[in-house]
C-alpha positions as CSV (number, residue, x, y, z in Angstrom):
1,M,-95.7,-24.1,-15.5
2,A,-93.8,-22.3,-18.6
3,R,-94.2,-22.5,-22.3
4,V,-90.9,-22.9,-24.0
5,F,-89.6,-23.0,-27.5
6,I,-86.3,-24.7,-28.2
7,T,-84.7,-24.5,-31.5
8,G,-82.3,-27.4,-33.0
9,S,-84.0,-30.1,-30.5
10,T,-83.5,-33.2,-32.4
11,D,-80.6,-34.1,-30.4
12,G,-77.6,-33.2,-28.0
13,L,-78.5,-30.2,-25.6
14,G,-81.5,-29.0,-27.2
15,R,-83.4,-32.2,-27.1
16,A,-81.8,-33.1,-23.4
17,T,-83.4,-29.6,-22.5
18,A,-86.8,-30.4,-24.2
19,Q,-86.9,-33.6,-22.4
20,S,-85.7,-32.5,-19.0
21,L,-88.6,-29.5,-19.3
22,L,-91.1,-32.3,-20.3
23,D,-90.1,-34.5,-17.4
24,K,-90.7,-31.3,-15.1
25,G,-94.3,-30.8,-16.5
26,H,-93.7,-27.6,-18.7
27,D,-95.3,-26.9,-22.2
28,V,-92.6,-27.5,-24.8
29,V,-92.5,-26.4,-28.6
30,V,-89.4,-28.4,-30.2
31,H,-87.9,-27.8,-33.5
32,A,-86.5,-30.0,-36.3
33,R,-84.7,-28.9,-39.6
34,S,-87.0,-31.0,-41.6
35,A,-90.0,-33.1,-41.5
36,G,-87.7,-36.3,-41.4
37,R,-85.6,-34.9,-38.6
38,L,-89.0,-34.2,-36.7
39,A,-89.5,-38.1,-36.6
40,A,-86.6,-38.2,-34.0
41,L,-88.8,-36.3,-31.7
42,Q,-91.7,-38.4,-31.8
43,D,-91.4,-39.5,-28.3
44,L,-91.5,-35.9,-27.2
45,L,-94.3,-35.5,-29.4
46,D,-96.3,-38.5,-28.0
47,R,-95.8,-36.9,-24.5
48,G,-97.6,-33.6,-25.7
49,A,-94.8,-31.5,-27.2
50,L,-95.8,-29.3,-30.3
51,G,-93.2,-29.6,-33.3
52,V,-92.1,-26.8,-35.9
53,V,-90.2,-27.4,-38.9
54,G,-87.6,-25.3,-40.8
55,D,-84.1,-25.1,-41.8
56,L,-82.5,-22.2,-40.0
57,S,-79.8,-21.9,-42.6
58,D,-82.4,-20.2,-45.0
59,I,-83.8,-17.0,-44.1
60,G,-87.2,-17.8,-45.6
61,E,-87.7,-21.1,-43.7
62,T,-86.5,-19.3,-40.8
63,R,-89.5,-16.7,-41.1
64,D,-91.8,-19.8,-41.5
65,V,-90.6,-21.1,-38.2
66,A,-91.5,-17.9,-36.6
67,G,-94.9,-18.2,-38.1
68,Q,-95.4,-21.6,-37.0
69,V,-94.3,-20.7,-33.3
70,N,-96.6,-17.6,-33.3
71,R,-99.7,-19.2,-34.6
72,A,-99.4,-21.9,-31.8
73,G,-99.8,-19.3,-29.0
74,P,-97.9,-17.2,-26.7
75,L,-94.6,-18.1,-25.1
76,D,-92.9,-17.7,-21.7
77,A,-89.3,-18.3,-23.2
78,V,-87.1,-19.1,-26.3
79,V,-83.9,-21.2,-25.9
80,H,-81.7,-20.3,-29.2
81,N,-80.1,-23.6,-28.9
82,A,-79.6,-24.4,-32.7
83,G,-76.1,-24.0,-33.8
84,V,-73.5,-25.4,-36.5
85,L,-69.7,-25.7,-35.8
86,G,-68.2,-25.2,-39.5
87,G,-69.3,-24.8,-43.1
88,A,-70.8,-22.1,-45.3
89,H,-73.9,-21.6,-42.7
90,V,-72.1,-20.8,-39.5
91,F,-73.2,-17.1,-39.5
92,Q,-76.7,-17.8,-40.7
93,V,-77.8,-20.5,-38.1
94,N,-75.6,-19.0,-35.2
95,V,-76.4,-15.4,-35.6
96,V,-79.0,-14.8,-38.5
97,A,-81.6,-17.0,-37.4
98,P,-81.7,-16.3,-33.5
99,Y,-81.9,-12.5,-34.7
100,L,-84.8,-13.0,-37.0
101,L,-86.4,-15.4,-34.7
102,T,-86.2,-12.7,-32.0
103,A,-87.5,-10.3,-34.1
104,L,-90.4,-12.0,-35.6
105,I,-91.8,-14.3,-32.7
106,H,-94.2,-12.7,-30.3
107,R,-92.0,-11.2,-27.5
108,P,-91.7,-13.9,-24.6
109,G,-90.6,-12.9,-21.1
110,R,-87.2,-14.8,-21.5
111,L,-84.8,-15.2,-24.1
112,I,-81.7,-17.4,-23.6
113,Y,-79.1,-17.7,-26.5
114,L,-76.6,-20.5,-26.5
115,S,-72.7,-19.1,-26.5
116,S,-69.7,-20.8,-25.9
117,G,-66.4,-20.3,-24.2
118,M,-64.8,-20.1,-27.7
119,H,-66.4,-16.6,-28.0
120,R,-63.5,-15.2,-26.4
121,G,-61.3,-16.1,-29.2
122,G,-63.7,-14.4,-31.6
123,S,-63.4,-11.1,-33.9
124,A,-65.5,-8.1,-33.1
125,D,-64.9,-7.1,-36.7
126,L,-68.2,-6.9,-38.6
127,A,-66.8,-6.9,-42.1
128,G,-66.9,-10.6,-42.7
129,M,-70.8,-10.5,-42.7
130,A,-72.2,-10.9,-46.3
131,R,-75.6,-8.9,-47.2
132,D,-76.9,-12.5,-47.9
133,G,-76.2,-14.0,-44.7
134,A,-73.7,-16.4,-46.2
135,A,-70.7,-14.7,-44.4
136,H,-68.0,-17.4,-45.1
137,R,-65.2,-15.4,-43.2
138,V,-67.2,-15.7,-39.9
139,S,-65.9,-18.5,-38.0
140,Y,-67.6,-20.2,-34.9
141,S,-65.7,-18.2,-32.4
142,D,-66.7,-15.1,-34.2
143,S,-70.3,-16.2,-34.5
144,K,-70.4,-17.0,-30.8
145,L,-69.1,-13.4,-30.0
146,H,-71.9,-12.2,-32.2
147,V,-74.7,-13.9,-30.4
148,T,-73.4,-13.1,-27.0
149,A,-73.5,-9.3,-28.2
150,L,-77.1,-9.9,-29.4
151,A,-78.2,-11.3,-25.8
152,M,-76.8,-8.2,-24.1
153,A,-78.3,-5.8,-27.0
154,V,-81.7,-7.2,-26.4
155,A,-81.2,-7.1,-22.8
156,R,-80.4,-3.5,-23.1
157,L,-83.2,-2.6,-25.5
158,W,-86.0,-4.6,-24.3
159,P,-86.0,-4.1,-20.4
160,D,-89.3,-5.9,-19.8
161,V,-87.5,-9.2,-21.4
162,L,-85.0,-11.1,-19.5
163,S,-82.0,-11.8,-22.1
164,N,-79.0,-14.0,-21.3
165,A,-76.3,-15.7,-22.9
166,V,-75.0,-19.3,-21.9
167,D,-72.0,-21.1,-22.3
168,P,-72.9,-24.7,-21.9
169,G,-69.3,-26.0,-21.6
170,W,-67.8,-28.7,-23.9
171,V,-70.3,-31.5,-23.6
172,P,-70.5,-35.1,-25.3
173,T,-72.8,-34.3,-28.1
174,K,-72.6,-34.7,-31.8
175,M,-71.0,-31.3,-32.1
176,G,-68.7,-31.6,-29.1
177,G,-67.7,-35.1,-29.6
178,T,-67.5,-38.1,-27.5
179,N,-64.4,-37.1,-25.9
180,A,-65.6,-33.8,-24.7
181,P,-64.8,-33.5,-20.8
182,D,-67.9,-31.7,-19.3
183,D,-71.1,-33.1,-17.9
184,L,-74.1,-33.2,-20.3
185,R,-76.6,-32.5,-17.5
186,L,-75.0,-29.3,-16.5
187,G,-74.8,-28.4,-20.4
188,H,-78.4,-27.8,-20.3
189,V,-79.5,-26.9,-16.6
190,T,-78.4,-23.2,-16.9
191,Q,-80.9,-23.1,-20.0
192,E,-83.9,-24.6,-18.1
193,W,-83.3,-22.5,-15.1
194,L,-83.1,-19.1,-17.0
195,A,-86.0,-20.0,-18.9
196,T,-88.5,-21.1,-15.9
197,S,-87.0,-20.7,-12.5
198,G,-88.4,-18.0,-9.9
199,D,-85.0,-17.9,-8.2
200,P,-84.0,-14.3,-7.8
201,E,-80.5,-14.8,-9.9
202,A,-82.7,-16.3,-12.9
203,L,-84.9,-13.2,-13.0
204,T,-82.1,-11.1,-14.1
205,S,-80.9,-9.8,-17.6
206,G,-77.9,-9.2,-19.5
207,G,-76.0,-12.1,-18.0
208,Y,-73.3,-14.4,-19.4
209,W,-73.8,-17.9,-17.7
210,H,-71.8,-21.1,-17.1
211,H,-73.3,-23.8,-14.7
212,Q,-75.5,-21.3,-13.2
213,H,-72.8,-19.0,-12.4
214,R,-72.6,-15.6,-13.9
215,Q,-69.5,-14.7,-15.6
216,K,-67.9,-11.9,-17.6
217,A,-68.0,-12.3,-21.3
218,H,-65.6,-10.9,-23.7
219,R,-65.6,-7.2,-23.2
220,A,-66.7,-6.6,-27.0
221,A,-70.0,-8.2,-26.3
222,Y,-70.7,-5.3,-24.1
223,D,-69.8,-2.7,-26.3
224,Q,-72.9,-0.8,-27.5
225,R,-71.1,0.4,-30.7
226,L,-70.6,-3.1,-31.6
227,Q,-73.9,-4.0,-30.8
228,A,-75.4,-1.1,-32.9
229,G,-73.0,-2.1,-35.8
230,L,-74.4,-5.8,-35.6
231,L,-78.3,-5.1,-35.3
232,D,-77.6,-2.7,-38.2
233,Q,-76.0,-5.4,-40.5
234,L,-78.6,-7.9,-39.4
235,A,-81.5,-5.8,-40.1
236,R,-80.1,-5.1,-43.5
237,I,-79.5,-8.9,-44.1
238,T,-83.0,-10.1,-43.0
239,G,-84.9,-6.8,-43.9
240,E,-86.3,-6.7,-40.1
241,R,-85.4,-4.3,-37.1
242,L,-85.8,-5.3,-33.5
243,A,-89.0,-3.3,-32.4
């Protein structure tokens, strides 16, 4: 059985992933933005999940989340699920936080980053990234292109880790809306599979996946110059470089 940390697990895909992994007997670490939000996970905590708390829109609190996770012991996988659709914190939550957690959490065997089909409409221009991580000019689509590039960079730089990006589809969650056309179960099955499966396809790295099928991401995500520029910017913002 695997030990998996899932960011943003109080509702939507994160909660569905945590609940399904617990149902299958895995050891799960769940995450909430605040102690009040953690109460929404009480049923999972009662079943043995471990909870950590911290606001991923804040660099200091994101560091603290990494510390809480490290103190709890080694992980087999991290699912970087947390995300926001709009507002001033899109870049911080969708890109800076997964980067900083990747840099600070003791290296697991598998990393899964939540992307979106909307990443194909994102801009590869890094000029919108503010030093403080606010980056008001970074759109949701931009952020998902950036986090996809991060997943590909980690796959290249850390050959001992399986790093992949997942497009969960447009599913009926709080973010996706009640009229979203995709299947909620299919929206989280790929993350679970990549985090825990011994299937030879799941034991690969550098993939962009949709419903357990490997697809091509935006070509910019594979551009090593873009990856290097992104990592440099994120290192300046956070003060941390990937080892």
